[in-house]
PyMOL CGO cylinders between C-alpha atoms (Angstrom):
from pymol import cmd
from pymol.cgo import CYLINDER

trace = [
    CYLINDER, 0.00, 0.00, 0.00, 1.30, 3.45, -0.94, 0.3, 1, 1, 1, 1, 1, 1,
    CYLINDER, 1.30, 3.45, -0.94, 2.08, 5.80, 1.94, 0.3, 1, 1, 1, 1, 1, 1,
    CYLINDER, 2.08, 5.80, 1.94, 0.24, 9.01, 1.05, 0.3, 1, 1, 1, 1, 1, 1,
    CYLINDER, 0.24, 9.01, 1.05, 2.72, 11.08, 3.06, 0.3, 1, 1, 1, 1, 1, 1,
    CYLINDER, 2.72, 11.08, 3.06, 5.45, 10.20, 0.53, 0.3, 1, 1, 1, 1, 1, 1,
    CYLINDER, 5.45, 10.20, 0.53, 3.41, 11.31, -2.48, 0.3, 1, 1, 1, 1, 1, 1,
    CYLINDER, 3.41, 11.31, -2.48, 3.97, 14.73, -4.03, 0.3, 1, 1, 1, 1, 1, 1,
    CYLINDER, 3.97, 14.73, -4.03, 1.36, 17.36, -3.21, 0.3, 1, 1, 1, 1, 1, 1,
    CYLINDER, 1.36, 17.36, -3.21, -1.21, 17.90, -5.94, 0.3, 1, 1, 1, 1, 1, 1,
    CYLINDER, -1.21, 17.90, -5.94, -0.82, 20.95, -8.17, 0.3, 1, 1, 1, 1, 1, 1,
    CYLINDER, -0.82, 20.95, -8.17, -3.08, 22.65, -10.70, 0.3, 1, 1, 1, 1, 1, 1,
    CYLINDER, -3.08, 22.65, -10.70, -2.02, 20.29, -13.51, 0.3, 1, 1, 1, 1, 1, 1,
    CYLINDER, -2.02, 20.29, -13.51, -3.48, 17.37, -11.51, 0.3, 1, 1, 1, 1, 1, 1,
    CYLINDER, -3.48, 17.37, -11.51, -6.96, 18.93, -11.59, 0.3, 1, 1, 1, 1, 1, 1,
    CYLINDER, -6.96, 18.93, -11.59, -9.64, 18.23, -14.21, 0.3, 1, 1, 1, 1, 1, 1,
    CYLINDER, -9.64, 18.23, -14.21, -10.21, 21.99, -14.56, 0.3, 1, 1, 1, 1, 1, 1,
    CYLINDER, -10.21, 21.99, -14.56, -6.70, 22.79, -15.82, 0.3, 1, 1, 1, 1, 1, 1,
    CYLINDER, -6.70, 22.79, -15.82, -6.56, 23.47, -19.58, 0.3, 1, 1, 1, 1, 1, 1,
    CYLINDER, -6.56, 23.47, -19.58, -2.98, 23.68, -20.96, 0.3, 1, 1, 1, 1, 1, 1,
    CYLINDER, -2.98, 23.68, -20.96, -2.50, 26.53, -23.43, 0.3, 1, 1, 1, 1, 1, 1,
    CYLINDER, -2.50, 26.53, -23.43, 1.21, 27.30, -23.68, 0.3, 1, 1, 1, 1, 1, 1,
    CYLINDER, 1.21, 27.30, -23.68, 4.60, 27.13, -22.01, 0.3, 1, 1, 1, 1, 1, 1,
    CYLINDER, 4.60, 27.13, -22.01, 6.93, 29.34, -20.00, 0.3, 1, 1, 1, 1, 1, 1,
    CYLINDER, 6.93, 29.34, -20.00, 10.30, 27.69, -20.45, 0.3, 1, 1, 1, 1, 1, 1,
    CYLINDER, 10.30, 27.69, -20.45, 9.86, 24.07, -19.36, 0.3, 1, 1, 1, 1, 1, 1,
    CYLINDER, 9.86, 24.07, -19.36, 6.64, 24.74, -17.45, 0.3, 1, 1, 1, 1, 1, 1,
    CYLINDER, 6.64, 24.74, -17.45, 3.23, 24.46, -19.11, 0.3, 1, 1, 1, 1, 1, 1,
    CYLINDER, 3.23, 24.46, -19.11, 0.73, 27.24, -18.54, 0.3, 1, 1, 1, 1, 1, 1,
    CYLINDER, 0.73, 27.24, -18.54, -3.03, 27.19, -18.89, 0.3, 1, 1, 1, 1, 1, 1,
    CYLINDER, -3.03, 27.19, -18.89, -6.34, 28.41, -17.55, 0.3, 1, 1, 1, 1, 1, 1,
    CYLINDER, -6.34, 28.41, -17.55, -8.57, 26.98, -14.84, 0.3, 1, 1, 1, 1, 1, 1,
    CYLINDER, -8.57, 26.98, -14.84, -12.25, 26.43, -15.63, 0.3, 1, 1, 1, 1, 1, 1,
    CYLINDER, -12.25, 26.43, -15.63, -13.06, 26.78, -11.93, 0.3, 1, 1, 1, 1, 1, 1,
    CYLINDER, -13.06, 26.78, -11.93, -10.92, 29.89, -11.35, 0.3, 1, 1, 1, 1, 1, 1,
    CYLINDER, -10.92, 29.89, -11.35, -10.93, 31.91, -14.63, 0.3, 1, 1, 1, 1, 1, 1,
    CYLINDER, -10.93, 31.91, -14.63, -10.15, 35.12, -12.74, 0.3, 1, 1, 1, 1, 1, 1,
    CYLINDER, -10.15, 35.12, -12.74, -6.57, 33.84, -12.26, 0.3, 1, 1, 1, 1, 1, 1,
    CYLINDER, -6.57, 33.84, -12.26, -5.85, 34.06, -16.00, 0.3, 1, 1, 1, 1, 1, 1,
    CYLINDER, -5.85, 34.06, -16.00, -2.91, 32.01, -17.29, 0.3, 1, 1, 1, 1, 1, 1,
    CYLINDER, -2.91, 32.01, -17.29, -1.29, 30.03, -14.46, 0.3, 1, 1, 1, 1, 1, 1,
    CYLINDER, -1.29, 30.03, -14.46, 1.70, 27.64, -14.30, 0.3, 1, 1, 1, 1, 1, 1,
    CYLINDER, 1.70, 27.64, -14.30, 0.94, 23.93, -14.08, 0.3, 1, 1, 1, 1, 1, 1,
    CYLINDER, 0.94, 23.93, -14.08, 2.96, 23.59, -10.86, 0.3, 1, 1, 1, 1, 1, 1,
    CYLINDER, 2.96, 23.59, -10.86, 0.89, 26.14, -8.93, 0.3, 1, 1, 1, 1, 1, 1,
    CYLINDER, 0.89, 26.14, -8.93, -0.21, 24.67, -5.55, 0.3, 1, 1, 1, 1, 1, 1,
    CYLINDER, -0.21, 24.67, -5.55, -3.82, 23.53, -5.76, 0.3, 1, 1, 1, 1, 1, 1,
    CYLINDER, -3.82, 23.53, -5.76, -6.78, 25.41, -4.29, 0.3, 1, 1, 1, 1, 1, 1,
    CYLINDER, -6.78, 25.41, -4.29, -9.77, 24.09, -2.31, 0.3, 1, 1, 1, 1, 1, 1,
    CYLINDER, -9.77, 24.09, -2.31, -11.74, 23.40, -5.51, 0.3, 1, 1, 1, 1, 1, 1,
    CYLINDER, -11.74, 23.40, -5.51, -9.32, 20.69, -6.68, 0.3, 1, 1, 1, 1, 1, 1,
    CYLINDER, -9.32, 20.69, -6.68, -10.83, 17.66, -8.39, 0.3, 1, 1, 1, 1, 1, 1,
    CYLINDER, -10.83, 17.66, -8.39, -8.03, 15.21, -9.13, 0.3, 1, 1, 1, 1, 1, 1,
    CYLINDER, -8.03, 15.21, -9.13, -7.95, 13.77, -12.67, 0.3, 1, 1, 1, 1, 1, 1,
    CYLINDER, -7.95, 13.77, -12.67, -8.65, 10.06, -12.82, 0.3, 1, 1, 1, 1, 1, 1,
    CYLINDER, -8.65, 10.06, -12.82, -5.18, 9.25, -14.16, 0.3, 1, 1, 1, 1, 1, 1,
    CYLINDER, -5.18, 9.25, -14.16, -3.60, 11.08, -11.19, 0.3, 1, 1, 1, 1, 1, 1,
    CYLINDER, -3.60, 11.08, -11.19, -5.67, 9.48, -8.43, 0.3, 1, 1, 1, 1, 1, 1,
    CYLINDER, -5.67, 9.48, -8.43, -3.45, 7.70, -5.91, 0.3, 1, 1, 1, 1, 1, 1,
    CYLINDER, -3.45, 7.70, -5.91, -0.35, 9.43, -7.31, 0.3, 1, 1, 1, 1, 1, 1,
    CYLINDER, -0.35, 9.43, -7.31, -0.64, 12.73, -5.44, 0.3, 1, 1, 1, 1, 1, 1,
    CYLINDER, -0.64, 12.73, -5.44, -1.72, 13.82, -1.98, 0.3, 1, 1, 1, 1, 1, 1,
    CYLINDER, -1.72, 13.82, -1.98, -4.32, 16.52, -1.46, 0.3, 1, 1, 1, 1, 1, 1,
    CYLINDER, -4.32, 16.52, -1.46, -3.67, 19.19, 1.15, 0.3, 1, 1, 1, 1, 1, 1,
    CYLINDER, -3.67, 19.19, 1.15, -6.44, 19.65, 3.70, 0.3, 1, 1, 1, 1, 1, 1,
    CYLINDER, -6.44, 19.65, 3.70, -7.85, 23.00, 2.62, 0.3, 1, 1, 1, 1, 1, 1,
    CYLINDER, -7.85, 23.00, 2.62, -11.24, 24.46, 3.49, 0.3, 1, 1, 1, 1, 1, 1,
    CYLINDER, -11.24, 24.46, 3.49, -13.60, 23.81, 0.60, 0.3, 1, 1, 1, 1, 1, 1,
    CYLINDER, -13.60, 23.81, 0.60, -15.26, 27.10, -0.38, 0.3, 1, 1, 1, 1, 1, 1,
    CYLINDER, -15.26, 27.10, -0.38, -17.20, 26.32, -3.53, 0.3, 1, 1, 1, 1, 1, 1,
    CYLINDER, -17.20, 26.32, -3.53, -19.31, 23.38, -2.40, 0.3, 1, 1, 1, 1, 1, 1,
    CYLINDER, -19.31, 23.38, -2.40, -19.50, 20.72, 0.24, 0.3, 1, 1, 1, 1, 1, 1,
    CYLINDER, -19.50, 20.72, 0.24, -17.25, 17.66, -0.14, 0.3, 1, 1, 1, 1, 1, 1,
    CYLINDER, -17.25, 17.66, -0.14, -19.05, 14.76, -1.75, 0.3, 1, 1, 1, 1, 1, 1,
    CYLINDER, -19.05, 14.76, -1.75, -20.19, 12.13, 0.68, 0.3, 1, 1, 1, 1, 1, 1,
    CYLINDER, -20.19, 12.13, 0.68, -20.23, 14.50, 3.64, 0.3, 1, 1, 1, 1, 1, 1,
    CYLINDER, -20.23, 14.50, 3.64, -23.11, 14.49, 6.10, 0.3, 1, 1, 1, 1, 1, 1,
    CYLINDER, -23.11, 14.49, 6.10, -25.66, 17.18, 5.23, 0.3, 1, 1, 1, 1, 1, 1,
    CYLINDER, -25.66, 17.18, 5.23, -25.97, 19.97, 7.76, 0.3, 1, 1, 1, 1, 1, 1,
    CYLINDER, -25.97, 19.97, 7.76, -29.17, 21.80, 8.39, 0.3, 1, 1, 1, 1, 1, 1,
    CYLINDER, -29.17, 21.80, 8.39, -29.03, 25.56, 8.00, 0.3, 1, 1, 1, 1, 1, 1,
    CYLINDER, -29.03, 25.56, 8.00, -29.85, 26.05, 11.69, 0.3, 1, 1, 1, 1, 1, 1,
    CYLINDER, -29.85, 26.05, 11.69, -26.82, 23.92, 12.63, 0.3, 1, 1, 1, 1, 1, 1,
    CYLINDER, -26.82, 23.92, 12.63, -24.38, 26.15, 10.78, 0.3, 1, 1, 1, 1, 1, 1,
    CYLINDER, -24.38, 26.15, 10.78, -22.33, 28.53, 12.90, 0.3, 1, 1, 1, 1, 1, 1,
    CYLINDER, -22.33, 28.53, 12.90, -22.97, 32.23, 12.28, 0.3, 1, 1, 1, 1, 1, 1,
    CYLINDER, -22.97, 32.23, 12.28, -20.63, 33.82, 9.76, 0.3, 1, 1, 1, 1, 1, 1,
    CYLINDER, -20.63, 33.82, 9.76, -19.46, 37.38, 9.31, 0.3, 1, 1, 1, 1, 1, 1,
    CYLINDER, -19.46, 37.38, 9.31, -21.00, 39.42, 6.45, 0.3, 1, 1, 1, 1, 1, 1,
    CYLINDER, -21.00, 39.42, 6.45, -19.31, 38.78, 3.13, 0.3, 1, 1, 1, 1, 1, 1,
    CYLINDER, -19.31, 38.78, 3.13, -17.01, 41.51, 1.80, 0.3, 1, 1, 1, 1, 1, 1,
    CYLINDER, -17.01, 41.51, 1.80, -18.20, 43.52, -1.19, 0.3, 1, 1, 1, 1, 1, 1,
    CYLINDER, -18.20, 43.52, -1.19, -16.68, 46.22, -3.37, 0.3, 1, 1, 1, 1, 1, 1,
    CYLINDER, -16.68, 46.22, -3.37, -18.53, 48.82, -1.28, 0.3, 1, 1, 1, 1, 1, 1,
    CYLINDER, -18.53, 48.82, -1.28, -17.53, 47.24, 2.03, 0.3, 1, 1, 1, 1, 1, 1,
    CYLINDER, -17.53, 47.24, 2.03, -14.23, 45.38, 1.52, 0.3, 1, 1, 1, 1, 1, 1,
    CYLINDER, -14.23, 45.38, 1.52, -12.11, 43.66, 4.15, 0.3, 1, 1, 1, 1, 1, 1,
    CYLINDER, -12.11, 43.66, 4.15, -9.71, 46.05, 5.89, 0.3, 1, 1, 1, 1, 1, 1,
    CYLINDER, -9.71, 46.05, 5.89, -6.69, 45.31, 8.02, 0.3, 1, 1, 1, 1, 1, 1,
    CYLINDER, -6.69, 45.31, 8.02, -3.26, 46.46, 9.17, 0.3, 1, 1, 1, 1, 1, 1,
    CYLINDER, -3.26, 46.46, 9.17, -1.04, 47.38, 6.19, 0.3, 1, 1, 1, 1, 1, 1,
    CYLINDER, -1.04, 47.38, 6.19, 2.00, 48.89, 7.91, 0.3, 1, 1, 1, 1, 1, 1,
    CYLINDER, 2.00, 48.89, 7.91, 5.27, 47.08, 8.48, 0.3, 1, 1, 1, 1, 1, 1,
    CYLINDER, 5.27, 47.08, 8.48, 7.33, 44.76, 6.29, 0.3, 1, 1, 1, 1, 1, 1,
    CYLINDER, 7.33, 44.76, 6.29, 6.75, 41.15, 5.26, 0.3, 1, 1, 1, 1, 1, 1,
    CYLINDER, 6.75, 41.15, 5.26, 9.45, 38.74, 4.14, 0.3, 1, 1, 1, 1, 1, 1,
    CYLINDER, 9.45, 38.74, 4.14, 8.61, 35.63, 2.14, 0.3, 1, 1, 1, 1, 1, 1,
    CYLINDER, 8.61, 35.63, 2.14, 9.91, 33.46, -0.68, 0.3, 1, 1, 1, 1, 1, 1,
    CYLINDER, 9.91, 33.46, -0.68, 8.18, 32.76, -4.00, 0.3, 1, 1, 1, 1, 1, 1,
    CYLINDER, 8.18, 32.76, -4.00, 6.15, 29.83, -2.64, 0.3, 1, 1, 1, 1, 1, 1,
    CYLINDER, 6.15, 29.83, -2.64, 5.11, 31.87, 0.38, 0.3, 1, 1, 1, 1, 1, 1,
    CYLINDER, 5.11, 31.87, 0.38, 3.82, 34.61, -1.92, 0.3, 1, 1, 1, 1, 1, 1,
    CYLINDER, 3.82, 34.61, -1.92, 1.86, 32.01, -3.90, 0.3, 1, 1, 1, 1, 1, 1,
    CYLINDER, 1.86, 32.01, -3.90, 0.31, 30.72, -0.68, 0.3, 1, 1, 1, 1, 1, 1,
    CYLINDER, 0.31, 30.72, -0.68, -0.74, 34.21, 0.40, 0.3, 1, 1, 1, 1, 1, 1,
    CYLINDER, -0.74, 34.21, 0.40, -2.19, 35.03, -3.02, 0.3, 1, 1, 1, 1, 1, 1,
    CYLINDER, -2.19, 35.03, -3.02, -4.12, 31.75, -3.07, 0.3, 1, 1, 1, 1, 1, 1,
    CYLINDER, -4.12, 31.75, -3.07, -5.61, 32.41, 0.36, 0.3, 1, 1, 1, 1, 1, 1,
    CYLINDER, -5.61, 32.41, 0.36, -6.54, 35.97, -0.61, 0.3, 1, 1, 1, 1, 1, 1,
    CYLINDER, -6.54, 35.97, -0.61, -8.24, 34.86, -3.81, 0.3, 1, 1, 1, 1, 1, 1,
    CYLINDER, -8.24, 34.86, -3.81, -10.15, 32.12, -2.02, 0.3, 1, 1, 1, 1, 1, 1,
    CYLINDER, -10.15, 32.12, -2.02, -11.25, 34.41, 0.79, 0.3, 1, 1, 1, 1, 1, 1,
    CYLINDER, -11.25, 34.41, 0.79, -12.09, 37.57, -1.10, 0.3, 1, 1, 1, 1, 1, 1,
    CYLINDER, -12.09, 37.57, -1.10, -12.61, 37.07, -4.84, 0.3, 1, 1, 1, 1, 1, 1,
    CYLINDER, -12.61, 37.07, -4.84, -15.04, 39.99, -4.94, 0.3, 1, 1, 1, 1, 1, 1,
    CYLINDER, -15.04, 39.99, -4.94, -17.81, 38.22, -3.08, 0.3, 1, 1, 1, 1, 1, 1,
    CYLINDER, -17.81, 38.22, -3.08, -16.41, 34.85, -2.03, 0.3, 1, 1, 1, 1, 1, 1,
    CYLINDER, -16.41, 34.85, -2.03, -17.40, 31.52, -3.51, 0.3, 1, 1, 1, 1, 1, 1,
    CYLINDER, -17.40, 31.52, -3.51, -21.06, 30.58, -3.16, 0.3, 1, 1, 1, 1, 1, 1,
    CYLINDER, -21.06, 30.58, -3.16, -21.92, 27.02, -2.23, 0.3, 1, 1, 1, 1, 1, 1,
    CYLINDER, -21.92, 27.02, -2.23, -23.88, 24.80, -4.59, 0.3, 1, 1, 1, 1, 1, 1,
    CYLINDER, -23.88, 24.80, -4.59, -26.93, 23.03, -3.18, 0.3, 1, 1, 1, 1, 1, 1,
    CYLINDER, -26.93, 23.03, -3.18, -25.96, 19.66, -1.76, 0.3, 1, 1, 1, 1, 1, 1,
    CYLINDER, -25.96, 19.66, -1.76, -28.53, 17.78, -3.82, 0.3, 1, 1, 1, 1, 1, 1,
    CYLINDER, -28.53, 17.78, -3.82, -26.88, 19.06, -7.02, 0.3, 1, 1, 1, 1, 1, 1,
    CYLINDER, -26.88, 19.06, -7.02, -23.27, 18.28, -6.03, 0.3, 1, 1, 1, 1, 1, 1,
    CYLINDER, -23.27, 18.28, -6.03, -21.89, 15.75, -8.51, 0.3, 1, 1, 1, 1, 1, 1,
    CYLINDER, -21.89, 15.75, -8.51, -25.02, 15.90, -10.68, 0.3, 1, 1, 1, 1, 1, 1,
    CYLINDER, -25.02, 15.90, -10.68, -25.35, 16.26, -14.45, 0.3, 1, 1, 1, 1, 1, 1,
    CYLINDER, -25.35, 16.26, -14.45, -27.37, 18.71, -16.54, 0.3, 1, 1, 1, 1, 1, 1,
    CYLINDER, -27.37, 18.71, -16.54, -28.89, 16.98, -19.60, 0.3, 1, 1, 1, 1, 1, 1,
    CYLINDER, -28.89, 16.98, -19.60, -29.99, 19.04, -22.63, 0.3, 1, 1, 1, 1, 1, 1,
    CYLINDER, -29.99, 19.04, -22.63, -32.19, 16.80, -24.75, 0.3, 1, 1, 1, 1, 1, 1,
    CYLINDER, -32.19, 16.80, -24.75, -33.38, 17.85, -28.24, 0.3, 1, 1, 1, 1, 1, 1,
    CYLINDER, -33.38, 17.85, -28.24, -36.96, 17.19, -29.34, 0.3, 1, 1, 1, 1, 1, 1,
    CYLINDER, -36.96, 17.19, -29.34, -35.67, 15.08, -32.22, 0.3, 1, 1, 1, 1, 1, 1,
    CYLINDER, -35.67, 15.08, -32.22, -34.75, 11.72, -30.65, 0.3, 1, 1, 1, 1, 1, 1,
    CYLINDER, -34.75, 11.72, -30.65, -32.36, 11.05, -33.54, 0.3, 1, 1, 1, 1, 1, 1,
    CYLINDER, -32.36, 11.05, -33.54, -30.12, 13.85, -32.24, 0.3, 1, 1, 1, 1, 1, 1,
    CYLINDER, -30.12, 13.85, -32.24, -27.66, 13.30, -29.42, 0.3, 1, 1, 1, 1, 1, 1,
    CYLINDER, -27.66, 13.30, -29.42, -28.24, 14.84, -25.99, 0.3, 1, 1, 1, 1, 1, 1,
    CYLINDER, -28.24, 14.84, -25.99, -25.70, 17.12, -24.36, 0.3, 1, 1, 1, 1, 1, 1,
    CYLINDER, -25.70, 17.12, -24.36, -24.55, 16.42, -20.81, 0.3, 1, 1, 1, 1, 1, 1,
    CYLINDER, -24.55, 16.42, -20.81, -22.86, 19.07, -18.67, 0.3, 1, 1, 1, 1, 1, 1,
    CYLINDER, -22.86, 19.07, -18.67, -21.57, 18.51, -15.11, 0.3, 1, 1, 1, 1, 1, 1,
    CYLINDER, -21.57, 18.51, -15.11, -23.70, 20.70, -12.86, 0.3, 1, 1, 1, 1, 1, 1,
    CYLINDER, -23.70, 20.70, -12.86, -20.58, 21.91, -11.02, 0.3, 1, 1, 1, 1, 1, 1,
    CYLINDER, -20.58, 21.91, -11.02, -19.27, 23.33, -14.33, 0.3, 1, 1, 1, 1, 1, 1,
    CYLINDER, -19.27, 23.33, -14.33, -22.64, 24.90, -15.19, 0.3, 1, 1, 1, 1, 1, 1,
    CYLINDER, -22.64, 24.90, -15.19, -22.92, 26.37, -11.68, 0.3, 1, 1, 1, 1, 1, 1,
    CYLINDER, -22.92, 26.37, -11.68, -19.47, 27.93, -11.92, 0.3, 1, 1, 1, 1, 1, 1,
    CYLINDER, -19.47, 27.93, -11.92, -20.46, 29.63, -15.19, 0.3, 1, 1, 1, 1, 1, 1,
    CYLINDER, -20.46, 29.63, -15.19, -23.57, 31.06, -13.53, 0.3, 1, 1, 1, 1, 1, 1,
    CYLINDER, -23.57, 31.06, -13.53, -21.46, 32.34, -10.64, 0.3, 1, 1, 1, 1, 1, 1,
    CYLINDER, -21.46, 32.34, -10.64, -18.94, 33.89, -13.06, 0.3, 1, 1, 1, 1, 1, 1,
    CYLINDER, -18.94, 33.89, -13.06, -21.77, 35.65, -14.87, 0.3, 1, 1, 1, 1, 1, 1,
    CYLINDER, -21.77, 35.65, -14.87, -23.15, 36.95, -11.56, 0.3, 1, 1, 1, 1, 1, 1,
    CYLINDER, -23.15, 36.95, -11.56, -19.78, 38.26, -10.38, 0.3, 1, 1, 1, 1, 1, 1,
    CYLINDER, -19.78, 38.26, -10.38, -19.07, 39.97, -13.72, 0.3, 1, 1, 1, 1, 1, 1,
    CYLINDER, -19.07, 39.97, -13.72, -22.44, 41.71, -13.56, 0.3, 1, 1, 1, 1, 1, 1,
    CYLINDER, -22.44, 41.71, -13.56, -21.52, 42.93, -10.09, 0.3, 1, 1, 1, 1, 1, 1,
    CYLINDER, -21.52, 42.93, -10.09, -18.15, 44.21, -11.37, 0.3, 1, 1, 1, 1, 1, 1,
    CYLINDER, -18.15, 44.21, -11.37, -19.98, 45.98, -14.20, 0.3, 1, 1, 1, 1, 1, 1,
    CYLINDER, -19.98, 45.98, -14.20, -22.38, 47.48, -11.67, 0.3, 1, 1, 1, 1, 1, 1,
    CYLINDER, -22.38, 47.48, -11.67, -19.49, 48.76, -9.54, 0.3, 1, 1, 1, 1, 1, 1,
    CYLINDER, -19.49, 48.76, -9.54, -17.74, 50.27, -12.58, 0.3, 1, 1, 1, 1, 1, 1,
    CYLINDER, -17.74, 50.27, -12.58, -20.93, 52.05, -13.61, 0.3, 1, 1, 1, 1, 1, 1,
    CYLINDER, -20.93, 52.05, -13.61, -21.37, 53.49, -10.10, 0.3, 1, 1, 1, 1, 1, 1,
    CYLINDER, -21.37, 53.49, -10.10, -17.76, 54.66, -10.04, 0.3, 1, 1, 1, 1, 1, 1,
    CYLINDER, -17.76, 54.66, -10.04, -17.69, 56.17, -13.52, 0.3, 1, 1, 1, 1, 1, 1,
    CYLINDER, -17.69, 56.17, -13.52, -17.63, 59.98, -13.16, 0.3, 1, 1, 1, 1, 1, 1,
    CYLINDER, -17.63, 59.98, -13.16, -18.17, 60.44, -16.91, 0.3, 1, 1, 1, 1, 1, 1,
    CYLINDER, -18.17, 60.44, -16.91, -21.75, 59.15, -16.60, 0.3, 1, 1, 1, 1, 1, 1,
    CYLINDER, -21.75, 59.15, -16.60, -24.55, 61.37, -15.40, 0.3, 1, 1, 1, 1, 1, 1,
    CYLINDER, -24.55, 61.37, -15.40, -26.86, 60.29, -12.60, 0.3, 1, 1, 1, 1, 1, 1,
    CYLINDER, -26.86, 60.29, -12.60, -29.65, 59.61, -15.11, 0.3, 1, 1, 1, 1, 1, 1,
    CYLINDER, -29.65, 59.61, -15.11, -27.36, 57.47, -17.27, 0.3, 1, 1, 1, 1, 1, 1,
    CYLINDER, -27.36, 57.47, -17.27, -26.25, 55.43, -14.26, 0.3, 1, 1, 1, 1, 1, 1,
    CYLINDER, -26.25, 55.43, -14.26, -29.86, 54.82, -13.26, 0.3, 1, 1, 1, 1, 1, 1,
    CYLINDER, -29.86, 54.82, -13.26, -30.73, 53.70, -16.80, 0.3, 1, 1, 1, 1, 1, 1,
    CYLINDER, -30.73, 53.70, -16.80, -27.80, 51.26, -16.99, 0.3, 1, 1, 1, 1, 1, 1,
    CYLINDER, -27.80, 51.26, -16.99, -28.55, 49.98, -13.48, 0.3, 1, 1, 1, 1, 1, 1,
    CYLINDER, -28.55, 49.98, -13.48, -32.07, 49.21, -14.68, 0.3, 1, 1, 1, 1, 1, 1,
    CYLINDER, -32.07, 49.21, -14.68, -30.73, 46.93, -17.40, 0.3, 1, 1, 1, 1, 1, 1,
    CYLINDER, -30.73, 46.93, -17.40, -28.49, 45.14, -14.88, 0.3, 1, 1, 1, 1, 1, 1,
    CYLINDER, -28.49, 45.14, -14.88, -31.47, 44.67, -12.54, 0.3, 1, 1, 1, 1, 1, 1,
    CYLINDER, -31.47, 44.67, -12.54, -33.41, 43.09, -15.40, 0.3, 1, 1, 1, 1, 1, 1,
    CYLINDER, -33.41, 43.09, -15.40, -30.49, 40.72, -16.00, 0.3, 1, 1, 1, 1, 1, 1,
    CYLINDER, -30.49, 40.72, -16.00, -30.58, 39.70, -12.33, 0.3, 1, 1, 1, 1, 1, 1,
    CYLINDER, -30.58, 39.70, -12.33, -34.32, 39.17, -12.60, 0.3, 1, 1, 1, 1, 1, 1,
    CYLINDER, -34.32, 39.17, -12.60, -33.88, 36.89, -15.62, 0.3, 1, 1, 1, 1, 1, 1,
    CYLINDER, -33.88, 36.89, -15.62, -31.26, 34.83, -13.76, 0.3, 1, 1, 1, 1, 1, 1,
    CYLINDER, -31.26, 34.83, -13.76, -33.52, 34.13, -10.75, 0.3, 1, 1, 1, 1, 1, 1,
    CYLINDER, -33.52, 34.13, -10.75, -34.39, 30.85, -12.52, 0.3, 1, 1, 1, 1, 1, 1,
    CYLINDER, -34.39, 30.85, -12.52, -31.01, 29.52, -11.38, 0.3, 1, 1, 1, 1, 1, 1,
    CYLINDER, -31.01, 29.52, -11.38, -31.50, 30.36, -7.68, 0.3, 1, 1, 1, 1, 1, 1,
    CYLINDER, -31.50, 30.36, -7.68, -32.45, 26.71, -7.12, 0.3, 1, 1, 1, 1, 1, 1,
    CYLINDER, -32.45, 26.71, -7.12, -28.76, 25.78, -7.59, 0.3, 1, 1, 1, 1, 1, 1,
    CYLINDER, -28.76, 25.78, -7.59, -27.50, 27.85, -4.65, 0.3, 1, 1, 1, 1, 1, 1,
    CYLINDER, -27.50, 27.85, -4.65, -27.27, 26.41, -1.16, 0.3, 1, 1, 1, 1, 1, 1,
    CYLINDER, -27.27, 26.41, -1.16, -27.82, 29.75, 0.61, 0.3, 1, 1, 1, 1, 1, 1,
    CYLINDER, -27.82, 29.75, 0.61, -30.58, 32.25, -0.10, 0.3, 1, 1, 1, 1, 1, 1,
    CYLINDER, -30.58, 32.25, -0.10, -28.09, 35.05, 0.51, 0.3, 1, 1, 1, 1, 1, 1,
    CYLINDER, -28.09, 35.05, 0.51, -26.44, 34.10, -2.79, 0.3, 1, 1, 1, 1, 1, 1,
    CYLINDER, -26.44, 34.10, -2.79, -29.68, 34.24, -4.81, 0.3, 1, 1, 1, 1, 1, 1,
    CYLINDER, -29.68, 34.24, -4.81, -30.21, 36.53, -7.77, 0.3, 1, 1, 1, 1, 1, 1,
    CYLINDER, -30.21, 36.53, -7.77, -32.67, 39.34, -7.15, 0.3, 1, 1, 1, 1, 1, 1,
    CYLINDER, -32.67, 39.34, -7.15, -34.05, 42.04, -9.41, 0.3, 1, 1, 1, 1, 1, 1,
    CYLINDER, -34.05, 42.04, -9.41, -34.37, 44.40, -6.45, 0.3, 1, 1, 1, 1, 1, 1,
]
cmd.load_cgo(trace, "trace")
């Protein structure tokens, strides 16, 4: 039996979400389907809490015990909402996290990567919403009316991440509109109206979210 403690720690290239696109010297680079906000990343970047090990790498790497932020681990015991400990309000662009910024910090390259990973996981605009437990590991099937045509299957985790990306980009757009001094008050109100209508259209997907606080709302 393989001793897991002797296995190398999993990196981004071991995850099903890593898509190789190019190289930087001898290191491949690519984009993550789960974390598109990172842009192009090296394959040897330490993994985040959303890691899903590729089948051909199972048993060949060890997974660090990180707090999962984008969904409950499969097979875990469901927790009722009233059993969950109270959490602090999530940071937003209007009310971001603040802390002590004075002083000096010394770290190596890997230490900087660790800090950046923790910051992105904790504060990527609005944090990572949790998918409803009943959908975790499920599949979305798009079936055409013509039975002769093949159906399309999409992992719900992938579909959910796209919905979340769309939501967060709408919020970024909303913040940019509010902070644009070149727009008049009337123009900002008009554009905000369109964004509100987008939120209203997306309420169909509220069923995917575990917490009502993450739901789309046209208000």
